[in-house]
PQR file with spaces between the fields and no chain letter, atoms N, CA, C, O and H, PARSE charges and radii, in Angstrom:
ATOM       1  N    MET     1      32.801  -17.243   -8.687 -0.4000 1.5000
ATOM       2  CA   MET     1      31.591  -16.584   -8.640 -0.0000 2.0000
ATOM       3  C    MET     1      31.588  -16.229   -7.187  0.5500 1.7000
ATOM       4  O    MET     1      31.561  -17.136   -6.355 -0.5500 1.4000
ATOM       5  N    ARG     2      31.613  -14.939   -6.811 -0.4000 1.5000
ATOM       6  CA   ARG     2      31.641  -13.978   -5.535 -0.0000 2.0000
ATOM       7  C    ARG     2      30.410  -14.314   -5.015  0.5500 1.7000
ATOM       8  O    ARG     2      29.425  -14.276   -5.753 -0.5500 1.4000
ATOM       9  H    ARG     2      31.635  -14.202   -7.486  0.4000 1.0000
ATOM      10  N    ALA     3      30.315  -14.628   -3.890 -0.4000 1.5000
ATOM      11  CA   ALA     3      28.916  -15.248   -3.535 -0.0000 2.0000
ATOM      12  C    ALA     3      28.763  -14.332   -2.442  0.5500 1.7000
ATOM      13  O    ALA     3      29.363  -13.332   -2.836 -0.5500 1.4000
ATOM      14  H    ALA     3      31.115  -14.659   -3.291  0.4000 1.0000
ATOM      15  N    LEU     4      28.132  -13.993   -0.852 -0.4000 1.5000
ATOM      16  CA   LEU     4      27.799  -12.935   -0.110 -0.0000 2.0000
ATOM      17  C    LEU     4      27.051  -13.584    0.420  0.5500 1.7000
ATOM      18  O    LEU     4      26.454  -14.202   -0.461 -0.5500 1.4000
ATOM      19  H    LEU     4      27.644  -14.805   -0.532  0.4000 1.0000
ATOM      20  N    GLN     5      26.530  -13.962    1.767 -0.4000 1.5000
ATOM      21  CA   GLN     5      25.213  -14.621    2.223 -0.0000 2.0000
ATOM      22  C    GLN     5      25.755  -14.151    3.363  0.5500 1.7000
ATOM      23  O    GLN     5      26.837  -13.717    3.757 -0.5500 1.4000
ATOM      24  H    GLN     5      27.015  -13.460    2.482  0.4000 1.0000
ATOM      25  N    GLU     6      23.780  -14.548    4.108 -0.4000 1.5000
ATOM      26  CA   GLU     6      23.341  -13.794    5.079 -0.0000 2.0000
ATOM      27  C    GLU     6      22.342  -15.023    5.374  0.5500 1.7000
ATOM      28  O    GLU     6      21.274  -15.238    4.802 -0.5500 1.4000
ATOM      29  H    GLU     6      22.901  -14.901    3.788  0.4000 1.0000
ATOM      30  N    ARG     7      23.170  -16.071    6.800 -0.4000 1.5000
ATOM      31  CA   ARG     7      21.918  -17.041    7.123 -0.0000 2.0000
ATOM      32  C    ARG     7      21.528  -16.294    8.323  0.5500 1.7000
ATOM      33  O    ARG     7      22.086  -15.734    9.267 -0.5500 1.4000
ATOM      34  H    ARG     7      24.038  -15.897    7.264  0.4000 1.0000
ATOM      35  N    LEU     8      20.560  -16.475    7.977 -0.4000 1.5000
ATOM      36  CA   LEU     8      19.067  -16.020    9.470 -0.0000 2.0000
ATOM      37  C    LEU     8      18.310  -17.498    9.425  0.5500 1.7000
ATOM      38  O    LEU     8      18.235  -18.420    8.613 -0.5500 1.4000
ATOM      39  H    LEU     8      20.107  -16.930    7.210  0.4000 1.0000
ATOM      40  N    SER     9      17.675  -17.146   11.046 -0.4000 1.5000
ATOM      41  CA   SER     9      16.726  -18.120   11.050 -0.0000 2.0000
ATOM      42  C    SER     9      15.934  -17.774   11.490  0.5500 1.7000
ATOM      43  O    SER     9      16.069  -17.229   12.585 -0.5500 1.4000
ATOM      44  H    SER     9      17.736  -16.397   11.706  0.4000 1.0000
ATOM      45  N    PHE    10      14.973  -17.862   11.040 -0.4000 1.5000
ATOM      46  CA   PHE    10      13.334  -17.230   10.968 -0.0000 2.0000
ATOM      47  C    PHE    10      12.592  -18.210   11.973  0.5500 1.7000
ATOM      48  O    PHE    10      12.900  -19.367   11.688 -0.5500 1.4000
ATOM      49  H    PHE    10      14.863  -18.305   10.150  0.4000 1.0000
ATOM      50  N    ASP    11      11.807  -18.153   12.943 -0.4000 1.5000
ATOM      51  CA   ASP    11      10.897  -18.321   13.413 -0.0000 2.0000
ATOM      52  C    ASP    11       9.389  -17.534   12.773  0.5500 1.7000
ATOM      53  O    ASP    11       9.375  -16.307   12.679 -0.5500 1.4000
ATOM      54  H    ASP    11      11.557  -17.213   13.175  0.4000 1.0000
ATOM      55  N    GLY    12       8.278  -18.284   12.396 -0.4000 1.5000
ATOM      56  CA   GLY    12       7.097  -17.906   12.485 -0.0000 2.0000
ATOM      57  C    GLY    12       6.305  -19.020   13.092  0.5500 1.7000
ATOM      58  O    GLY    12       6.654  -20.081   13.609 -0.5500 1.4000
ATOM      59  H    GLY    12       8.290  -19.281   12.472  0.4000 1.0000
ATOM      60  N    MET    13       5.203  -18.502   12.891 -0.4000 1.5000
ATOM      61  CA   MET    13       4.112  -19.707   14.004 -0.0000 2.0000
ATOM      62  C    MET    13       2.884  -18.932   12.857  0.5500 1.7000
ATOM      63  O    MET    13       2.971  -18.119   11.937 -0.5500 1.4000
ATOM      64  H    MET    13       4.920  -17.640   12.470  0.4000 1.0000
ATOM      65  N    GLY    14       2.011  -19.527   13.365 -0.4000 1.5000
ATOM      66  CA   GLY    14       1.186  -20.373   11.729 -0.0000 2.0000
ATOM      67  C    GLY    14      -0.124  -20.852   13.105  0.5500 1.7000
ATOM      68  O    GLY    14       0.198  -20.731   14.288 -0.5500 1.4000
ATOM      69  H    GLY    14       1.940  -20.187   14.113  0.4000 1.0000
ATOM      70  N    SER    15      -1.472  -21.349   12.727 -0.4000 1.5000
ATOM      71  CA   SER    15      -1.683  -22.101   13.300 -0.0000 2.0000
ATOM      72  C    SER    15      -2.706  -22.987   11.829  0.5500 1.7000
ATOM      73  O    SER    15      -2.796  -22.695   10.637 -0.5500 1.4000
ATOM      74  H    SER    15      -1.733  -21.447   11.767  0.4000 1.0000
ATOM      75  N    ARG    16      -3.409  -24.277   12.767 -0.4000 1.5000
ATOM      76  CA   ARG    16      -3.851  -25.187   11.561 -0.0000 2.0000
ATOM      77  C    ARG    16      -5.033  -26.169   11.969  0.5500 1.7000
ATOM      78  O    ARG    16      -4.915  -27.391   11.888 -0.5500 1.4000
ATOM      79  H    ARG    16      -3.336  -24.514   13.736  0.4000 1.0000
ATOM      80  N    LEU    17      -6.519  -25.344   12.547 -0.4000 1.5000
ATOM      81  CA   LEU    17      -7.983  -26.061   13.537 -0.0000 2.0000
ATOM      82  C    LEU    17      -7.398  -25.696   15.433  0.5500 1.7000
ATOM      83  O    LEU    17      -8.053  -26.308   16.277 -0.5500 1.4000
ATOM      84  H    LEU    17      -6.616  -24.351   12.613  0.4000 1.0000
ATOM      85  N    GLY    18      -6.427  -24.905   15.886 -0.4000 1.5000
ATOM      86  CA   GLY    18      -6.481  -24.361   17.351 -0.0000 2.0000
ATOM      87  C    GLY    18      -5.052  -24.855   17.501  0.5500 1.7000
ATOM      88  O    GLY    18      -4.892  -24.875   18.721 -0.5500 1.4000
ATOM      89  H    GLY    18      -5.895  -24.409   15.200  0.4000 1.0000
ATOM      90  N    SER    19      -3.800  -25.309   16.865 -0.4000 1.5000
ATOM      91  CA   SER    19      -3.348  -25.952   16.533 -0.0000 2.0000
ATOM      92  C    SER    19      -2.183  -25.211   16.351  0.5500 1.7000
ATOM      93  O    SER    19      -2.170  -24.480   15.361 -0.5500 1.4000
ATOM      94  H    SER    19      -3.930  -25.293   15.873  0.4000 1.0000
ATOM      95  N    ARG    20      -1.096  -25.228   17.149 -0.4000 1.5000
ATOM      96  CA   ARG    20       0.287  -24.567   16.929 -0.0000 2.0000
ATOM      97  C    ARG    20       2.060  -25.076   15.960  0.5500 1.7000
ATOM      98  O    ARG    20       2.893  -25.948   16.208 -0.5500 1.4000
ATOM      99  H    ARG    20      -1.106  -25.823   17.953  0.4000 1.0000
ATOM     100  N    MET    21       1.994  -24.329   15.187 -0.4000 1.5000
ATOM     101  CA   MET    21       2.535  -24.685   14.933 -0.0000 2.0000
ATOM     102  C    MET    21       4.075  -23.937   13.878  0.5500 1.7000
ATOM     103  O    MET    21       3.873  -23.063   13.035 -0.5500 1.4000
ATOM     104  H    MET    21       1.317  -23.620   14.986  0.4000 1.0000
ATOM     105  N    ASP    22       5.543  -24.517   14.178 -0.4000 1.5000
ATOM     106  CA   ASP    22       6.106  -23.796   14.751 -0.0000 2.0000
ATOM     107  C    ASP    22       7.066  -24.308   12.907  0.5500 1.7000
ATOM     108  O    ASP    22       7.249  -25.501   12.662 -0.5500 1.4000
ATOM     109  H    ASP    22       5.707  -25.227   14.863  0.4000 1.0000
ATOM     110  N    ILE    23       7.619  -22.978   11.687 -0.4000 1.5000
ATOM     111  CA   ILE    23       8.256  -22.556   10.903 -0.0000 2.0000
ATOM     112  C    ILE    23       9.631  -22.567   11.189  0.5500 1.7000
ATOM     113  O    ILE    23      10.096  -21.545   11.693 -0.5500 1.4000
ATOM     114  H    ILE    23       7.471  -22.010   11.887  0.4000 1.0000
ATOM     115  N    MET    24      10.248  -23.356   11.005 -0.4000 1.5000
ATOM     116  CA   MET    24      12.126  -22.560   10.644 -0.0000 2.0000
ATOM     117  C    MET    24      12.393  -23.087    9.184  0.5500 1.7000
ATOM     118  O    MET    24      12.107  -24.100    8.545 -0.5500 1.4000
ATOM     119  H    MET    24       9.870  -24.187   10.596  0.4000 1.0000
ATOM     120  N    ALA    25      13.276  -21.579    8.899 -0.4000 1.5000
ATOM     121  CA   ALA    25      13.595  -21.619    7.505 -0.0000 2.0000
ATOM     122  C    ALA    25      14.459  -20.992    7.859  0.5500 1.7000
ATOM     123  O    ALA    25      14.530  -20.135    8.740 -0.5500 1.4000
ATOM     124  H    ALA    25      13.509  -20.756    9.418  0.4000 1.0000
ATOM     125  N    SER    26      15.805  -21.742    6.584 -0.4000 1.5000
ATOM     126  CA   SER    26      17.372  -21.059    5.852 -0.0000 2.0000
ATOM     127  C    SER    26      17.405  -19.449    4.603  0.5500 1.7000
ATOM     128  O    SER    26      17.539  -19.218    3.401 -0.5500 1.4000
ATOM     129  H    SER    26      15.747  -22.438    5.868  0.4000 1.0000
ATOM     130  N    ILE    27      17.196  -18.750    5.829 -0.4000 1.5000
ATOM     131  CA   ILE    27      16.778  -17.457    4.858 -0.0000 2.0000
ATOM     132  C    ILE    27      18.548  -16.533    4.428  0.5500 1.7000
ATOM     133  O    ILE    27      19.259  -15.969    5.260 -0.5500 1.4000
ATOM     134  H    ILE    27      17.087  -18.938    6.805  0.4000 1.0000
ATOM     135  N    LYS    28      18.895  -16.689    2.576 -0.4000 1.5000
ATOM     136  CA   LYS    28      20.320  -16.699    2.689 -0.0000 2.0000
ATOM     137  C    LYS    28      20.043  -15.393    1.426  0.5500 1.7000
ATOM     138  O    LYS    28      18.981  -15.293    0.812 -0.5500 1.4000
ATOM     139  H    LYS    28      18.317  -17.147    1.900  0.4000 1.0000
ATOM     140  N    VAL    29      20.926  -14.711    1.277 -0.4000 1.5000
ATOM     141  CA   VAL    29      20.548  -13.920    0.352 -0.0000 2.0000
ATOM     142  C    VAL    29      22.572  -13.539   -0.308  0.5500 1.7000
ATOM     143  O    VAL    29      23.559  -13.087    0.271 -0.5500 1.4000
ATOM     144  H    VAL    29      21.789  -14.792    1.775  0.4000 1.0000
ATOM     145  N    ARG    30      22.285  -14.088   -1.890 -0.4000 1.5000
ATOM     146  CA   ARG    30      23.800  -14.329   -2.586 -0.0000 2.0000
ATOM     147  C    ARG    30      23.359  -12.805   -3.298  0.5500 1.7000
ATOM     148  O    ARG    30      22.307  -12.200   -3.505 -0.5500 1.4000
ATOM     149  H    ARG    30      21.483  -14.455   -2.360  0.4000 1.0000
ATOM     150  N    VAL    31      24.571  -12.615   -3.495 -0.4000 1.5000
ATOM     151  CA   VAL    31      24.677  -11.551   -4.117 -0.0000 2.0000
ATOM     152  C    VAL    31      26.034  -12.004   -5.774  0.5500 1.7000
ATOM     153  O    VAL    31      27.245  -12.182   -5.649 -0.5500 1.4000
ATOM     154  H    VAL    31      25.426  -13.106   -3.327  0.4000 1.0000
ATOM     155  N    ALA    32      25.409  -12.047   -6.802 -0.4000 1.5000
ATOM     156  CA   ALA    32      26.496  -12.154   -7.444 -0.0000 2.0000
ATOM     157  C    ALA    32      27.272  -12.037   -8.262  0.5500 1.7000
ATOM     158  O    ALA    32      28.382  -12.001   -7.730 -0.5500 1.4000
ATOM     159  H    ALA    32      24.424  -11.902   -6.904  0.4000 1.0000
ATOM     160  N    GLU    33      27.335  -11.953   -9.321 -0.4000 1.5000
ATOM     161  CA   GLU    33      28.436  -10.887   -9.633 -0.0000 2.0000
ATOM     162  C    GLU    33      29.115   -9.762  -10.321  0.5500 1.7000
ATOM     163  O    GLU    33      30.164   -9.136  -10.471 -0.5500 1.4000
ATOM     164  H    GLU    33      26.434  -11.982   -9.753  0.4000 1.0000
ATOM     165  N    ASP    34      27.137   -9.970  -10.838 -0.4000 1.5000
ATOM     166  CA   ASP    34      26.662   -8.670  -11.379 -0.0000 2.0000
ATOM     167  C    ASP    34      26.570   -7.544  -10.909  0.5500 1.7000
ATOM     168  O    ASP    34      26.871   -6.436  -11.353 -0.5500 1.4000
ATOM     169  H    ASP    34      26.284  -10.478  -10.716  0.4000 1.0000
ATOM     170  N    GLY    35      25.892   -8.072   -9.456 -0.4000 1.5000
ATOM     171  CA   GLY    35      26.351   -7.283   -8.095 -0.0000 2.0000
ATOM     172  C    GLY    35      24.196   -7.699   -8.101  0.5500 1.7000
ATOM     173  O    GLY    35      23.752   -7.397   -6.993 -0.5500 1.4000
ATOM     174  H    GLY    35      25.647   -8.972   -9.095  0.4000 1.0000
ATOM     175  N    THR    36      23.433   -8.069   -8.743 -0.4000 1.5000
ATOM     176  CA   THR    36      22.382   -8.141   -8.461 -0.0000 2.0000
ATOM     177  C    THR    36      22.265   -9.218   -7.245  0.5500 1.7000
ATOM     178  O    THR    36      23.196   -9.988   -7.008 -0.5500 1.4000
ATOM     179  H    THR    36      23.793   -8.314   -9.643  0.4000 1.0000
ATOM     180  N    CYS    37      20.611   -9.221   -6.209 -0.4000 1.5000
ATOM     181  CA   CYS    37      20.882  -10.206   -5.198 -0.0000 2.0000
ATOM     182  C    CYS    37      19.521  -11.135   -5.192  0.5500 1.7000
ATOM     183  O    CYS    37      18.470  -10.639   -5.597 -0.5500 1.4000
ATOM     184  H    CYS    37      19.854   -8.595   -6.402  0.4000 1.0000
ATOM     185  N    SER    38      19.561  -12.333   -4.779 -0.4000 1.5000
ATOM     186  CA   SER    38      18.785  -13.983   -5.187 -0.0000 2.0000
ATOM     187  C    SER    38      18.874  -14.209   -3.596  0.5500 1.7000
ATOM     188  O    SER    38      19.847  -13.959   -2.885 -0.5500 1.4000
ATOM     189  H    SER    38      20.415  -12.736   -4.450  0.4000 1.0000
ATOM     190  N    ILE    39      17.500  -14.799   -3.161 -0.4000 1.5000
ATOM     191  CA   ILE    39      17.029  -14.721   -1.646 -0.0000 2.0000
ATOM     192  C    ILE    39      17.032  -16.248   -2.257  0.5500 1.7000
ATOM     193  O    ILE    39      16.566  -16.765   -3.272 -0.5500 1.4000
ATOM     194  H    ILE    39      16.710  -15.003   -3.738  0.4000 1.0000
ATOM     195  N    CYS    40      17.749  -16.683   -1.192 -0.4000 1.5000
ATOM     196  CA   CYS    40      17.506  -18.492   -1.115 -0.0000 2.0000
ATOM     197  C    CYS    40      16.399  -18.176    0.414  0.5500 1.7000
ATOM     198  O    CYS    40      16.364  -17.489    1.435 -0.5500 1.4000
ATOM     199  H    CYS    40      18.127  -16.263   -0.367  0.4000 1.0000
ATOM     200  N    ARG    41      15.413  -19.492   -0.522 -0.4000 1.5000
ATOM     201  CA   ARG    41      14.417  -20.234    1.359 -0.0000 2.0000
ATOM     202  C    ARG    41      14.524  -21.783    1.192  0.5500 1.7000
ATOM     203  O    ARG    41      13.643  -22.331    0.530 -0.5500 1.4000
ATOM     204  H    ARG    41      15.441  -20.050   -1.351  0.4000 1.0000
ATOM     205  N    ASN    42      15.873  -22.798    1.921 -0.4000 1.5000
ATOM     206  CA   ASN    42      16.207  -23.609    2.303 -0.0000 2.0000
ATOM     207  C    ASN    42      16.677  -24.068    1.234  0.5500 1.7000
ATOM     208  O    ASN    42      16.313  -25.138    0.746 -0.5500 1.4000
ATOM     209  H    ASN    42      16.589  -22.352    2.459  0.4000 1.0000
ATOM     210  N    GLY    43      17.443  -23.396    0.800 -0.4000 1.5000
ATOM     211  CA   GLY    43      18.109  -24.097   -0.882 -0.0000 2.0000
ATOM     212  C    GLY    43      17.595  -23.421   -2.034  0.5500 1.7000
ATOM     213  O    GLY    43      18.209  -22.720   -2.838 -0.5500 1.4000
ATOM     214  H    GLY    43      17.739  -22.527    1.196  0.4000 1.0000
ATOM     215  N    THR    44      16.342  -23.739   -2.004 -0.4000 1.5000
ATOM     216  CA   THR    44      15.518  -22.775   -3.437 -0.0000 2.0000
ATOM     217  C    THR    44      15.757  -21.312   -3.476  0.5500 1.7000
ATOM     218  O    THR    44      15.808  -20.675   -2.424 -0.5500 1.4000
ATOM     219  H    THR    44      15.843  -24.309   -1.351  0.4000 1.0000
ATOM     220  N    ILE    45      15.944  -20.600   -4.930 -0.4000 1.5000
ATOM     221  CA   ILE    45      15.969  -19.696   -5.437 -0.0000 2.0000
ATOM     222  C    ILE    45      14.768  -19.086   -5.267  0.5500 1.7000
ATOM     223  O    ILE    45      14.081  -19.460   -6.218 -0.5500 1.4000
ATOM     224  H    ILE    45      15.902  -21.117   -5.785  0.4000 1.0000
ATOM     225  N    ILE    46      13.827  -17.995   -4.246 -0.4000 1.5000
ATOM     226  CA   ILE    46      13.104  -16.909   -4.411 -0.0000 2.0000
ATOM     227  C    ILE    46      12.741  -16.712   -5.072  0.5500 1.7000
ATOM     228  O    ILE    46      11.841  -17.142   -5.793 -0.5500 1.4000
ATOM     229  H    ILE    46      14.385  -17.692   -3.474  0.4000 1.0000
ATOM     230  N    SER    47      13.821  -15.413   -4.990 -0.4000 1.5000
ATOM     231  CA   SER    47      13.339  -13.405   -5.988 -0.0000 2.0000
ATOM     232  C    SER    47      14.896  -13.654   -6.380  0.5500 1.7000
ATOM     233  O    SER    47      15.939  -13.632   -5.728 -0.5500 1.4000
ATOM     234  H    SER    47      14.552  -15.064   -4.404  0.4000 1.0000
ATOM     235  N    SER    48      14.675  -13.825   -7.321 -0.4000 1.5000
ATOM     236  CA   SER    48      15.882  -12.634   -7.717 -0.0000 2.0000
ATOM     237  C    SER    48      15.739  -11.534   -8.811  0.5500 1.7000
ATOM     238  O    SER    48      14.698  -11.203   -9.379 -0.5500 1.4000
ATOM     239  H    SER    48      13.827  -13.843   -7.851  0.4000 1.0000
ATOM     240  N    GLY    49      17.306  -10.906   -9.038 -0.4000 1.5000
ATOM     241  CA   GLY    49      17.281   -9.234   -9.724 -0.0000 2.0000
ATOM     242  C    GLY    49      16.679   -8.117   -8.690  0.5500 1.7000
ATOM     243  O    GLY    49      15.943   -7.169   -8.964 -0.5500 1.4000
ATOM     244  H    GLY    49      18.151  -11.174   -8.576  0.4000 1.0000
ATOM     245  N    LEU    50      17.316   -8.588   -7.169 -0.4000 1.5000
ATOM     246  CA   LEU    50      17.114   -7.546   -6.594 -0.0000 2.0000
ATOM     247  C    LEU    50      18.508   -6.509   -6.876  0.5500 1.7000
ATOM     248  O    LEU    50      19.267   -6.630   -7.837 -0.5500 1.4000
ATOM     249  H    LEU    50      17.915   -9.358   -6.947  0.4000 1.0000
ATOM     250  N    THR    51      18.624   -5.474   -5.785 -0.4000 1.5000
ATOM     251  CA   THR    51      19.348   -4.301   -5.597 -0.0000 2.0000
ATOM     252  C    THR    51      19.423   -5.072   -4.543  0.5500 1.7000
ATOM     253  O    THR    51      18.811   -5.909   -3.880 -0.5500 1.4000
ATOM     254  H    THR    51      18.006   -5.375   -5.004  0.4000 1.0000
ATOM     255  N    ARG    52      21.063   -4.080   -4.694 -0.4000 1.5000
ATOM     256  CA   ARG    52      21.758   -4.701   -2.939 -0.0000 2.0000
ATOM     257  C    ARG    52      20.647   -3.792   -2.203  0.5500 1.7000
ATOM     258  O    ARG    52      19.947   -4.512   -1.491 -0.5500 1.4000
ATOM     259  H    ARG    52      21.560   -3.400   -5.232  0.4000 1.0000
ATOM     260  N    SER    53      20.242   -2.352   -2.148 -0.4000 1.5000
ATOM     261  CA   SER    53      20.233   -2.143   -1.342 -0.0000 2.0000
ATOM     262  C    SER    53      18.263   -2.780   -0.547  0.5500 1.7000
ATOM     263  O    SER    53      17.848   -2.795    0.612 -0.5500 1.4000
ATOM     264  H    SER    53      20.811   -1.767   -2.727  0.4000 1.0000
ATOM     265  N    GLN    54      17.688   -3.131   -1.693 -0.4000 1.5000
ATOM     266  CA   GLN    54      16.622   -3.856   -1.921 -0.0000 2.0000
ATOM     267  C    GLN    54      16.753   -4.897   -0.536  0.5500 1.7000
ATOM     268  O    GLN    54      16.103   -4.705    0.492 -0.5500 1.4000
ATOM     269  H    GLN    54      18.025   -3.119   -2.635  0.4000 1.0000
ATOM     270  N    ALA    55      18.125   -6.495   -0.804 -0.4000 1.5000
ATOM     271  CA   ALA    55      18.117   -6.881    0.045 -0.0000 2.0000
ATOM     272  C    ALA    55      18.527   -6.401    1.171  0.5500 1.7000
ATOM     273  O    ALA    55      18.185   -6.923    2.232 -0.5500 1.4000
ATOM     274  H    ALA    55      18.653   -6.651   -1.639  0.4000 1.0000
ATOM     275  N    ASP    56      19.330   -5.325    1.116 -0.4000 1.5000
ATOM     276  CA   ASP    56      19.436   -5.432    2.444 -0.0000 2.0000
ATOM     277  C    ASP    56      18.658   -4.412    3.720  0.5500 1.7000
ATOM     278  O    ASP    56      19.111   -4.126    4.828 -0.5500 1.4000
ATOM     279  H    ASP    56      19.608   -4.901    0.254  0.4000 1.0000
ATOM     280  N    GLN    57      17.381   -4.023    3.110 -0.4000 1.5000
ATOM     281  CA   GLN    57      16.373   -3.974    3.537 -0.0000 2.0000
ATOM     282  C    GLN    57      15.952   -4.687    4.057  0.5500 1.7000
ATOM     283  O    GLN    57      15.887   -4.665    5.286 -0.5500 1.4000
ATOM     284  H    GLN    57      17.013   -4.255    2.210  0.4000 1.0000
ATOM     285  N    LEU    58      15.259   -6.086    2.948 -0.4000 1.5000
ATOM     286  CA   LEU    58      14.769   -7.362    3.231 -0.0000 2.0000
ATOM     287  C    LEU    58      15.876   -8.352    4.416  0.5500 1.7000
ATOM     288  O    LEU    58      15.319   -9.232    5.073 -0.5500 1.4000
ATOM     289  H    LEU    58      15.312   -6.105    1.950  0.4000 1.0000
ATOM     290  N    VAL    59      16.909   -8.197    4.543 -0.4000 1.5000
ATOM     291  CA   VAL    59      17.538   -8.424    5.577 -0.0000 2.0000
ATOM     292  C    VAL    59      17.734   -7.733    6.911  0.5500 1.7000
ATOM     293  O    VAL    59      18.150   -8.091    8.013 -0.5500 1.4000
ATOM     294  H    VAL    59      17.361   -7.482    4.009  0.4000 1.0000
ATOM     295  N    ALA    60      17.151   -6.299    6.251 -0.4000 1.5000
ATOM     296  CA   ALA    60      16.882   -5.768    8.203 -0.0000 2.0000
ATOM     297  C    ALA    60      15.351   -5.547    8.468  0.5500 1.7000
ATOM     298  O    ALA    60      15.082   -5.264    9.635 -0.5500 1.4000
ATOM     299  H    ALA    60      16.813   -6.007    5.356  0.4000 1.0000
ATOM     300  N    VAL    61      13.893   -5.659    7.251 -0.4000 1.5000
ATOM     301  CA   VAL    61      12.803   -6.267    8.077 -0.0000 2.0000
ATOM     302  C    VAL    61      13.343   -7.985    8.590  0.5500 1.7000
ATOM     303  O    VAL    61      13.150   -7.966    9.805 -0.5500 1.4000
ATOM     304  H    VAL    61      14.111   -5.889    6.302  0.4000 1.0000
ATOM     305  N    LEU    62      13.834   -9.216    8.269 -0.4000 1.5000
ATOM     306  CA   LEU    62      13.666  -10.483    9.107 -0.0000 2.0000
ATOM     307  C    LEU    62      14.487  -10.558    9.887  0.5500 1.7000
ATOM     308  O    LEU    62      14.682  -11.600   10.512 -0.5500 1.4000
ATOM     309  H    LEU    62      13.991   -9.231    7.281  0.4000 1.0000
ATOM     310  N    ARG    63      14.901   -9.915    9.990 -0.4000 1.5000
ATOM     311  CA   ARG    63      15.934   -9.849   11.658 -0.0000 2.0000
ATOM     312  C    ARG    63      14.847   -8.786   12.557  0.5500 1.7000
ATOM     313  O    ARG    63      14.840   -9.041   13.761 -0.5500 1.4000
ATOM     314  H    ARG    63      14.743   -9.068    9.482  0.4000 1.0000
ATOM     315  N    ALA    64      14.530   -8.386   12.406 -0.4000 1.5000
ATOM     316  CA   ALA    64      13.015   -7.342   13.358 -0.0000 2.0000
ATOM     317  C    ALA    64      11.693   -8.333   13.172  0.5500 1.7000
ATOM     318  O    ALA    64      10.756   -7.892   13.837 -0.5500 1.4000
ATOM     319  H    ALA    64      14.536   -8.180   11.427  0.4000 1.0000
ATOM     320  N    ILE    65      11.503   -9.021   12.766 -0.4000 1.5000
ATOM     321  CA   ILE    65      10.986  -10.091   12.553 -0.0000 2.0000
ATOM     322  C    ILE    65      11.598  -11.328   13.761  0.5500 1.7000
ATOM     323  O    ILE    65      10.895  -11.609   14.732 -0.5500 1.4000
ATOM     324  H    ILE    65      12.265   -9.380   12.226  0.4000 1.0000
ATOM     325  N    GLU    66      12.654  -11.839   13.595 -0.4000 1.5000
ATOM     326  CA   GLU    66      13.439  -12.512   14.013 -0.0000 2.0000
ATOM     327  C    GLU    66      13.557  -12.434   15.547  0.5500 1.7000
ATOM     328  O    GLU    66      13.534  -13.478   16.198 -0.5500 1.4000
ATOM     329  H    GLU    66      13.225  -11.611   12.807  0.4000 1.0000
ATOM     330  N    GLY    67      13.719  -10.882   16.326 -0.4000 1.5000
ATOM     331  CA   GLY    67      13.684  -11.160   17.187 -0.0000 2.0000
ATOM     332  C    GLY    67      12.572  -10.688   17.949  0.5500 1.7000
ATOM     333  O    GLY    67      12.761  -10.314   19.107 -0.5500 1.4000
ATOM     334  H    GLY    67      13.738  -10.033   15.797  0.4000 1.0000
ATOM     335  N    HIS    68      10.859  -10.647   17.178 -0.4000 1.5000
ATOM     336  CA   HIS    68       9.875  -10.494   17.757 -0.0000 2.0000
ATOM     337  C    HIS    68       8.931  -11.414   18.077  0.5500 1.7000
ATOM     338  O    HIS    68       7.804  -11.431   18.572 -0.5500 1.4000
ATOM     339  H    HIS    68      10.705  -10.950   16.237  0.4000 1.0000
ATOM     340  N    ALA    69      10.009  -12.435   17.494 -0.4000 1.5000
ATOM     341  CA   ALA    69       8.476  -14.184   17.317 -0.0000 2.0000
ATOM     342  C    ALA    69       9.148  -14.519   18.915  0.5500 1.7000
ATOM     343  O    ALA    69       8.745  -15.484   19.564 -0.5500 1.4000
ATOM     344  H    ALA    69      10.924  -12.421   17.092  0.4000 1.0000
């Protein structure tokens, strides 16, 4: 099975009772033989059946967020 993997580090910040909590996740985009894409976070599939265009848009958004973290 052919797989294209896009690896992104996403730093998000949340708060719990006024303290700072840093979150790091590994996001991968995998392209199946039929051309559909699955999104994995920390090894777990969180979305599937995306078109390549939708996956490219998601990667662009995550990169923009990563650049502002």
